[in-house]
VMD Tcl script that draws the C-alpha trace (Angstrom):
set ca {
  {9.80 -256.55 50.89}
  {6.96 -257.34 49.29}
  {3.74 -257.94 51.92}
  {0.98 -260.30 50.85}
  {-2.69 -259.77 52.71}
  {-3.35 -263.40 52.86}
  {-7.29 -264.13 54.24}
  {-9.47 -267.19 55.26}
  {-13.20 -266.92 53.54}
  {-15.87 -269.42 53.21}
  {-16.68 -270.59 50.04}
  {-20.21 -269.31 50.44}
  {-18.95 -265.51 50.81}
  {-17.28 -266.22 47.64}
  {-20.25 -267.28 45.60}
  {-22.69 -264.57 47.30}
  {-20.42 -261.55 46.17}
  {-19.48 -263.05 42.58}
  {-22.35 -265.76 41.65}
  {-25.25 -265.96 44.00}
  {-27.58 -267.45 41.64}
  {-24.74 -270.80 41.89}
  {-25.81 -271.30 45.62}
  {-28.02 -273.89 45.31}
  {-25.45 -276.06 43.37}
  {-23.41 -276.58 46.54}
  {-24.58 -278.39 49.71}
  {-23.90 -277.18 52.95}
  {-20.39 -278.52 53.56}
  {-19.19 -277.24 50.90}
  {-20.51 -273.46 51.22}
  {-18.69 -273.74 54.58}
  {-15.11 -274.90 53.00}
  {-12.35 -272.33 53.96}
  {-10.40 -270.85 51.19}
  {-7.23 -268.68 52.08}
  {-6.80 -265.87 49.44}
  {-3.17 -264.55 48.82}
  {-3.90 -261.02 48.67}
  {-7.52 -261.19 50.40}
  {-11.15 -260.66 49.89}
  {-11.46 -257.27 48.99}
  {-9.16 -257.46 45.58}
  {-10.93 -260.88 44.66}
  {-11.78 -260.28 40.89}
  {-14.78 -261.98 39.27}
  {-11.94 -264.41 37.31}
  {-10.13 -265.25 40.31}
  {-13.60 -266.47 41.83}
  {-14.84 -268.05 39.40}
  {-11.81 -270.03 39.28}
  {-12.04 -270.75 42.75}
  {-15.43 -271.93 42.50}
  {-14.41 -274.45 39.56}
  {-11.62 -275.69 41.53}
  {-13.91 -275.97 44.45}
  {-16.46 -278.23 42.47}
  {-13.87 -280.34 41.12}
  {-12.23 -280.87 44.40}
  {-15.45 -281.97 46.28}
  {-16.35 -284.08 43.25}
  {-12.99 -286.14 43.43}
  {-13.30 -286.12 46.87}
  {-16.89 -287.39 46.79}
  {-15.65 -290.57 44.82}
  {-13.00 -291.38 46.64}
  {-15.53 -292.40 49.52}
}
mol new
graphics top color blue
foreach p $ca { graphics top sphere $p radius 0.5 }
foreach p [lrange $ca 0 end-1] q [lrange $ca 1 end] { graphics top cylinder $p $q radius 0.2 }
display resetview
């Protein structure tokens, strides 16, 4: 049996831990976005954090274009 330790965090937590200099890039709504981490926050690697941040930027840009 495989046990998965899923955890929901805010994008702001990820940015603050790994790339705090990027905080001004995001608006409050983006920073407040929920991110579901399959293995939890404690095992998040910098490469994974950067991928999540990149995806979040793309997601918010595309949703902004749809409005």
